[in-house]
C-alpha positions as CSV (number, residue, x, y, z in Angstrom):
1,M,-69.6,132.4,-201.5
2,E,-67.0,129.7,-202.0
3,R,-69.3,127.4,-199.9
4,Y,-72.3,128.4,-202.1
5,F,-70.8,127.8,-205.5
6,T,-68.1,125.3,-204.8
7,S,-68.2,121.7,-203.7
8,G,-65.6,119.5,-201.9
9,W,-63.8,118.6,-205.0
10,H,-63.5,122.3,-206.0
11,E,-61.9,123.0,-202.7
12,D,-59.6,120.0,-203.1
13,I,-58.4,121.5,-206.4
14,R,-57.9,124.9,-204.7
15,H,-55.8,123.3,-202.0
16,R,-53.7,121.4,-204.5
17,V,-53.0,124.4,-206.7
18,R,-52.3,126.6,-203.7
19,E,-49.8,124.1,-202.3
20,F,-48.1,123.7,-205.7
21,A,-48.0,127.5,-206.1
22,E,-46.4,128.0,-202.7
23,R,-43.9,125.2,-203.3
24,E,-42.9,125.7,-206.9
25,V,-43.9,129.2,-208.0
26,R,-43.2,131.5,-205.0
27,P,-39.5,130.6,-204.8
28,R,-39.0,131.6,-208.4
29,I,-40.7,135.0,-208.2
30,A,-37.6,137.0,-207.2
31,D,-35.7,135.7,-210.2
32,M,-38.6,136.4,-212.6
33,E,-38.8,139.9,-211.3
34,T,-35.1,140.5,-211.5
35,S,-34.5,139.0,-214.9
36,R,-37.8,139.8,-216.5
37,A,-37.1,136.8,-218.7
38,V,-39.8,134.4,-219.9
39,A,-40.3,131.6,-217.3
40,H,-40.1,128.7,-219.8
41,E,-39.3,126.0,-217.3
42,L,-42.0,127.0,-214.8
43,S,-44.6,127.4,-217.6
44,R,-44.0,123.8,-218.7
45,L,-44.0,122.6,-215.1
46,I,-47.4,124.1,-214.5
47,A,-48.8,122.7,-217.8
48,Q,-47.6,119.2,-216.8
49,Q,-50.0,119.3,-213.8
50,G,-52.9,118.9,-216.3
51,W,-54.5,122.2,-215.5
52,I,-54.4,123.6,-219.0
53,G,-56.8,120.8,-219.8
54,V,-59.3,121.7,-217.1
55,T,-62.1,122.3,-219.6
56,V,-61.0,119.6,-222.0
57,S,-63.2,116.5,-222.1
58,K,-62.1,113.4,-220.3
59,A,-62.4,111.7,-223.7
60,Y,-59.3,113.6,-224.7
61,G,-57.5,113.1,-221.5
62,G,-58.6,116.4,-219.9
63,M,-60.1,117.1,-216.5
64,G,-63.6,117.8,-217.9
65,A,-64.1,120.1,-214.8
66,G,-65.6,123.2,-216.3
67,H,-65.2,126.9,-215.9
68,L,-65.6,127.3,-212.1
69,A,-62.7,124.8,-211.6
70,K,-60.7,126.8,-214.2
71,T,-61.4,130.0,-212.4
72,I,-60.1,128.5,-209.1
73,I,-56.9,127.2,-210.7
74,I,-56.1,130.5,-212.3
75,E,-57.1,132.5,-209.2
76,E,-54.8,130.4,-207.0
77,L,-51.8,130.7,-209.3
78,A,-52.4,134.4,-209.7
79,R,-52.6,134.8,-205.9
80,V,-48.9,133.8,-205.8
81,S,-47.8,135.0,-209.3
82,G,-49.9,137.1,-211.6
83,A,-47.6,136.2,-214.4
84,M,-48.3,132.5,-214.0
85,G,-52.0,133.0,-213.6
86,A,-51.8,135.0,-216.9
87,M,-49.9,132.1,-218.5
88,V,-52.6,129.6,-217.7
89,Q,-55.4,132.0,-218.7
90,A,-53.8,132.7,-222.0
91,S,-53.4,129.0,-222.7
92,Q,-57.1,128.6,-222.1
93,L,-57.9,130.9,-225.0
94,G,-55.9,128.6,-227.2
95,V,-57.9,125.6,-225.8
96,A,-61.2,127.4,-226.5
97,K,-60.7,127.7,-230.3
98,I,-60.1,124.0,-230.7
99,I,-62.9,122.9,-228.4
100,H,-65.4,125.0,-230.2
101,F,-64.2,125.0,-233.8
102,G,-61.7,122.2,-234.2
103,S,-62.4,119.3,-236.5
104,A,-62.4,115.8,-235.1
105,Q,-58.9,115.3,-236.4
106,Q,-57.7,118.6,-234.8
107,K,-59.2,117.8,-231.5
108,G,-57.8,114.3,-231.6
109,T,-54.3,115.6,-232.4
110,W,-54.0,118.5,-230.1
111,L,-56.4,118.2,-227.1
112,P,-54.6,115.2,-225.6
113,R,-51.3,116.9,-225.9
114,I,-52.7,120.1,-224.3
115,A,-54.2,118.1,-221.5
116,A,-50.9,116.2,-220.9
117,G,-49.0,119.5,-220.7
118,D,-47.0,118.8,-223.9
119,C,-48.5,121.7,-225.9
120,L,-49.1,125.3,-224.9
121,P,-51.6,126.9,-227.3
122,T,-52.2,130.6,-227.9
123,I,-54.7,132.8,-229.8
124,A,-53.4,135.7,-231.9
125,V,-55.8,138.4,-233.1
126,T,-54.5,141.9,-232.2
127,E,-52.3,143.8,-234.7
128,P,-50.0,146.8,-234.4
129,E,-52.2,149.1,-236.5
130,S,-55.7,147.9,-235.8
131,G,-55.4,147.1,-232.1
132,G,-58.6,145.8,-230.6
133,H,-60.5,146.6,-233.8
134,V,-60.7,143.1,-235.1
135,L,-62.3,143.9,-238.4
136,G,-59.4,146.4,-239.1
137,M,-56.8,143.7,-239.2
138,G,-54.6,143.4,-242.3
139,S,-52.8,140.1,-242.0
140,T,-53.7,137.7,-244.7
141,A,-54.0,134.1,-245.7
142,V,-54.2,133.2,-249.4
143,R,-55.1,129.7,-250.6
144,D,-52.5,128.0,-252.8
145,G,-53.5,124.5,-253.6
146,D,-53.7,122.4,-250.5
147,E,-52.0,125.1,-248.4
148,Y,-52.6,128.6,-247.2
149,V,-49.9,131.3,-247.2
150,L,-49.9,133.6,-244.2
151,N,-48.4,137.1,-244.1
152,G,-48.6,139.7,-241.4
153,R,-47.9,140.4,-237.7
154,K,-49.7,139.9,-234.5
155,V,-48.9,141.6,-231.2
156,F,-49.7,141.3,-227.5
157,V,-50.1,137.5,-228.0
158,G,-50.3,135.8,-224.6
159,N,-47.7,133.0,-224.3
160,S,-46.1,134.2,-227.5
161,H,-42.6,133.0,-226.6
162,V,-43.6,129.7,-224.9
163,G,-46.5,128.7,-227.2
164,D,-46.3,125.6,-229.4
165,L,-49.5,126.0,-231.4
166,H,-50.8,129.4,-232.4
167,G,-54.4,130.0,-233.3
168,V,-54.2,132.9,-235.8
169,V,-57.1,135.0,-237.1
170,V,-56.3,136.6,-240.5
171,R,-58.0,137.9,-243.6
172,T,-59.1,135.6,-246.4
173,G,-61.6,138.0,-247.8
174,E,-63.5,141.2,-247.3
175,G,-65.6,142.4,-244.4
176,S,-66.8,140.5,-241.3
177,K,-67.1,137.3,-243.3
178,G,-63.6,137.6,-244.6
179,L,-61.8,136.5,-241.5
180,S,-60.6,132.9,-241.0
181,A,-58.6,131.1,-238.3
182,F,-55.7,128.7,-238.6
183,L,-53.6,126.5,-236.4
184,V,-49.9,127.4,-236.9
185,E,-47.2,125.2,-235.3
186,A,-44.3,127.2,-233.8
187,D,-41.8,125.3,-235.9
188,R,-43.4,126.2,-239.3
189,P,-41.0,127.8,-241.9
190,G,-41.9,131.4,-242.4
191,F,-43.0,131.9,-238.7
192,S,-40.9,133.8,-236.3
193,L,-41.1,135.7,-233.0
194,G,-40.4,139.4,-232.5
195,E,-38.1,140.6,-229.8
196,L,-39.8,140.4,-226.4
197,R,-40.0,143.8,-224.8
198,P,-40.0,143.9,-221.0
199,A,-43.3,145.4,-219.7
200,M,-44.4,147.1,-216.5
201,G,-45.6,143.9,-214.8
202,L,-46.3,140.2,-215.2
203,H,-42.6,139.4,-215.4
204,G,-42.1,135.8,-216.5
205,F,-45.1,135.9,-218.8
206,S,-44.7,136.6,-222.5
207,F,-47.1,138.6,-224.6
208,G,-45.2,139.5,-227.7
209,E,-45.2,139.6,-231.4
210,L,-45.7,136.8,-234.0
211,I,-44.4,137.3,-237.5
212,F,-45.7,135.5,-240.6
213,D,-43.5,135.8,-243.8
214,N,-45.0,133.5,-246.5
215,C,-45.7,131.0,-243.8
216,R,-47.4,128.0,-245.3
217,V,-49.8,125.8,-243.4
218,P,-51.9,122.9,-244.7
219,A,-55.5,123.6,-245.6
220,A,-56.3,121.0,-242.8
221,N,-55.1,123.6,-240.3
222,L,-58.1,125.8,-241.0
223,L,-60.2,126.1,-237.9
224,G,-63.9,125.7,-238.8
225,A,-64.7,127.0,-242.2
226,E,-63.4,130.0,-244.1
227,G,-65.2,133.1,-242.8
228,Q,-65.6,131.9,-239.2
229,G,-62.5,133.8,-237.9
230,L,-64.6,136.5,-236.3
231,A,-66.6,133.9,-234.4
232,V,-63.3,132.2,-233.3
233,A,-62.0,135.5,-232.0
234,Y,-65.1,136.7,-230.2
235,S,-66.2,133.4,-228.7
236,S,-62.7,132.8,-227.3
237,S,-62.6,136.3,-225.9
238,I,-66.1,136.2,-224.3
239,L,-66.4,132.7,-223.1
240,Y,-62.8,132.3,-222.0
241,G,-61.0,135.6,-222.0
242,R,-63.3,137.6,-219.8
243,P,-63.7,134.9,-217.0
244,N,-60.0,134.0,-217.2
245,L,-58.9,137.6,-216.7
246,T,-61.5,137.9,-214.0
247,A,-59.8,135.0,-212.2
248,V,-56.3,136.6,-212.6
249,S,-57.6,139.9,-211.1
250,L,-59.3,137.9,-208.3
251,G,-56.0,136.1,-207.4
252,I,-54.1,139.4,-207.3
253,H,-56.8,141.0,-205.2
254,Q,-56.7,138.1,-202.7
255,A,-52.9,138.4,-202.5
256,V,-52.9,142.2,-201.8
257,F,-55.6,141.8,-199.2
258,E,-53.7,139.1,-197.4
259,E,-50.4,141.0,-197.6
260,T,-51.9,144.2,-196.4
261,T,-53.8,142.6,-193.5
262,A,-50.7,140.8,-192.3
263,L,-48.8,144.2,-192.3
264,C,-51.6,145.8,-190.2
265,I,-51.3,143.0,-187.7
266,E,-47.5,142.8,-187.5
267,R,-46.6,146.5,-187.6
268,E,-47.1,148.8,-184.7
269,R,-47.8,152.5,-184.5
270,Y,-48.3,154.5,-181.3
271,G,-47.8,151.3,-179.2
272,S,-50.6,149.3,-180.9
273,P,-50.9,147.3,-184.2
274,L,-51.4,149.5,-187.2
275,G,-54.8,147.9,-187.8
276,E,-56.1,149.4,-184.6
277,L,-56.2,152.9,-186.3
278,A,-59.7,153.8,-187.5
279,N,-58.6,155.0,-190.9
280,I,-56.7,151.8,-191.5
281,K,-59.7,149.7,-190.5
282,L,-61.9,151.7,-192.9
283,K,-59.4,150.9,-195.8
284,L,-59.3,147.2,-194.9
285,G,-63.0,147.1,-194.7
286,R,-63.3,148.5,-198.2
287,M,-60.8,146.0,-199.5
288,K,-62.7,143.1,-197.8
289,S,-66.0,144.3,-199.2
290,R,-64.6,144.7,-202.7
291,L,-63.0,141.3,-202.6
292,M,-66.2,139.6,-201.4
293,T,-68.3,141.3,-204.1
294,A,-65.7,140.6,-206.8
295,R,-65.5,136.9,-206.0
296,L,-69.3,136.6,-205.9
297,A,-69.6,138.1,-209.4
298,A,-66.7,135.9,-210.7
299,Y,-68.1,132.6,-209.3
300,H,-71.7,133.4,-210.3
301,A,-70.8,134.1,-213.9
302,V,-68.8,130.9,-214.4
303,H,-71.4,128.9,-212.5
304,L,-73.9,130.0,-215.1
305,L,-71.5,129.2,-217.9
306,D,-71.0,125.7,-216.5
307,Q,-74.8,125.3,-216.6
308,G,-74.9,126.2,-220.3
309,L,-77.1,129.2,-219.4
310,P,-76.9,132.6,-221.2
311,C,-74.5,134.7,-219.2
312,D,-72.7,137.2,-221.5
313,A,-73.7,140.1,-219.3
314,E,-72.6,138.3,-216.1
315,L,-69.2,137.6,-217.7
316,M,-68.8,141.3,-218.7
317,N,-69.8,142.5,-215.3
318,A,-67.5,140.0,-213.6
319,K,-64.5,141.3,-215.6
320,L,-65.4,144.9,-215.0
321,L,-65.9,144.5,-211.2
322,N,-62.8,142.4,-210.7
323,V,-60.4,144.5,-212.6
324,E,-61.6,147.8,-211.1
325,A,-61.8,146.3,-207.6
326,A,-58.3,144.8,-207.8
327,V,-56.8,148.0,-208.9
328,D,-58.6,150.0,-206.2
329,S,-57.6,147.6,-203.5
330,T,-53.9,147.6,-204.6
331,R,-54.0,151.4,-204.4
332,D,-55.4,151.1,-200.9
333,G,-52.7,148.5,-200.0
334,M,-50.0,150.8,-201.3
335,E,-51.4,153.7,-199.2
336,I,-51.4,151.6,-196.1
337,H,-47.9,150.4,-196.8
338,A,-46.9,154.0,-197.4
339,A,-43.2,154.4,-198.3
340,S,-42.4,150.7,-197.5
341,G,-44.7,149.7,-200.3
342,L,-42.5,151.4,-202.9
343,F,-39.6,148.9,-202.4
344,T,-39.4,145.4,-203.9
345,D,-38.8,143.6,-200.6
346,R,-42.6,143.9,-200.2
347,P,-44.8,142.4,-203.0
348,V,-47.5,145.1,-203.0
349,E,-45.9,147.2,-205.7
350,R,-45.7,144.0,-207.9
351,Y,-49.4,143.5,-207.3
352,L,-50.2,147.0,-208.4
353,R,-48.1,146.7,-211.6
354,D,-49.6,143.3,-212.4
355,A,-53.2,144.4,-211.8
356,H,-52.9,147.1,-214.4
357,H,-52.1,144.5,-217.1
358,I,-55.5,143.0,-216.8
359,Y,-57.4,146.1,-217.8
360,A,-57.3,146.0,-221.6
361,P,-57.4,142.4,-222.7
362,A,-60.9,141.0,-223.7
363,G,-62.2,144.6,-223.5
364,T,-61.4,147.6,-221.3
365,S,-63.8,148.6,-218.5
366,D,-65.4,151.1,-220.9
367,I,-66.0,148.3,-223.4
368,Q,-67.7,146.2,-220.7
369,L,-69.9,149.2,-219.7
370,L,-70.7,149.9,-223.4
371,R,-71.8,146.3,-223.9
372,L,-73.8,146.2,-220.7
373,G,-75.5,149.4,-221.8
374,E,-76.5,147.6,-225.0
375,V,-77.9,144.7,-223.0
376,A,-79.9,147.2,-220.9
377,L,-81.3,148.8,-224.1
378,G,-82.1,145.4,-225.7
379,M,-79.5,146.1,-228.4
380,A,-77.2,143.1,-227.7
381,K,-76.6,140.9,-230.8
382,G,-77.2,137.4,-229.3
383,Q,-75.2,135.6,-226.6
384,W,-72.1,133.6,-227.3
385,S,-72.6,131.7,-224.0
386,E,-75.9,130.4,-225.3
387,H,-74.8,129.3,-228.7
388,L,-71.2,128.1,-228.3
389,A,-70.6,126.9,-224.8
390,D,-69.4,123.3,-225.0
391,L,-69.6,122.9,-221.3
392,V,-69.7,120.4,-218.5
393,R,-73.3,120.1,-217.2
394,T,-74.0,119.8,-213.6
395,V,-74.3,116.3,-212.3
396,E,-74.5,114.8,-208.8
397,P,-71.4,116.1,-206.9
398,R,-70.3,112.6,-205.7
399,R,-70.4,111.3,-209.3
400,R,-68.3,114.2,-210.4
401,E,-65.8,113.6,-207.7
402,E,-65.3,110.1,-209.0
403,Q,-65.1,111.3,-212.6
404,L,-62.7,114.2,-212.1
405,E,-60.2,112.5,-209.7
406,P,-58.3,115.9,-209.3
407,A,-55.5,114.2,-207.4
408,G,-54.3,112.7,-210.7
409,H,-53.7,116.2,-212.2
410,A,-52.1,118.0,-209.3
411,G,-48.7,116.5,-209.2
């Protein structure tokens, strides 16, 4: 399926990201797992490769490479470190809001900095009381002359503690038309971070709390128009969040498959490699089948997205399949490793912990199934992929090779 959806320059990007991840990321994993501290330096190093700007137009210094290339970048980082795959995917949510809703001035100010790796953006929607119920949020922004005054808290914000520019959705009025989005620089007076709580997995990645206490931002920091906050939140989640998290799951899935296969070849039981046992072959076969199906769904969905074609259902299905498949395969991997998989000298227990983190963001599996059911019944309310995808169109591959010049972004 890589050969079907990807071209030579896609595979060149894959090779460069994989080589970087093995050289720069893998040696840092033990420290991230032990300390559980945010990997500030590594996050910046990854950003400096230009990969956060993979979907940013070349006019702003980005790669202009589209969503399939973005998927490959995230997948290859997550194959080595789910935390760093998550870091890049969360940054892409911050990119989305500016690409789709930013003014000319906002794009000109921030997209070149993001593409150069000088700015890590975020998006902040979820709140402690309302959770994933976007319309239930209570944080507010009140107009005061040429400024807005923000008050409230946001939680589970990806890249909370490394982010430079937060895209914050808050209330400016009542109902679904009463949400608006703002760009908030991390050094604004009245903005602060909550204490980062260590979580089960994704050690090195931050997804914490943002606090706004009479935080003033210029009216020019409004993203789009007042009342477009719901569109900012939903479009970022659907067009970027679902495929990004799909890519993280895919990378983890690839890693656990490789690790488990290697164990089955290296370890002997009853005088033969472990993989010679029939029950082990069956488990490996299931893992391989899941991985192939998951990658096909992932690449197909973003391929459609890059064509500018309606694909909301495909994005939902890709996230559903990849999350469920990755978790199932990590369980099989743990069973094959048996007791040895419980200890940290083997990475399989890390893969299991990390895989569970991808379940809830951008909608749980139940949410994806609910939305797919609505599609089946003809009850879906339009497609974000049709209306808001500011995407790279397919052109002749050799021309794209010349335009992208991926070597200039890989370091």
